[in-house]
N, C-alpha and C positions, 0 to 999 in steps of 0.2 A: 702857622700851625706845620707840623711836617708829619702827615699821617702815615706813610711810607715810611717812613724811621732811615730817610736818602741821605737826608741832608741837605736837601733839596725843598725850601719854603713849599706848600701844596699852591699856592697861587704862581707864584713862578713856574710850577710844571704846566698847570693848567694851560697859561698862555703859552709856553715848547709845544703844547700839543696840537696847537691852534696853528703853530706859523711852524711847521715842522719842516718843509721845503727850504724855505729862508733861513733858519737853527743850520741846515744840513750846510747850504751853500758857504755861509758865513763860520762856520765851525771850519771845513774843508779849505778856506782863504787861508782860517789862523794856522792851520798845521798843514801843509799841505800835503802832507806824505798820506794823509788820510783818505780811503776811496769808499764807493755807496754802500760797498759792504762792510766795512769799518763802522757805518751812520746805522746799520738798522738794527730796531731799537725794537725786544721783545718786551711784552710788560712782564714786570714781577722778575726781570735778571737786570734791575738797573747797577749790580754789584757788579755784575759780570761783564757790562755795557762800560761799565766808569773804566775796569779794569785792565779790558781793553785798549780802552781813549789812553791809559797811563803809559802801558807800555808802546804804544805809537809812536804816544808825543812823548816823550819824559820827562812829561810833568807828575808831578805827585795830583795825586785824585784831590784831596782839596783845593789847588791850586786850580784842576778841572774844572769843578763846583763850584769855585767861588766866579769864574771867568762866565759861565753857563749867567749866574745871578747877577753882573753887571752887566751882561751884556742885553739878557731879555728879559 
């Protein structure tokens, strides 16, 4: 289920929230140009956050979301 309509399964999102420090570290390892500020996430601003990641990484939003789903 995707209650937030953000393209990420709710179970994946809940797991991500519980392991946020690990996720931030692995994401910064994957895309070395990301900063702690880039990884600041505000509830309700998923599209803006993913858009920022898309700009910084050069990846498509779908590729970024799929990476998160596969990794976490």
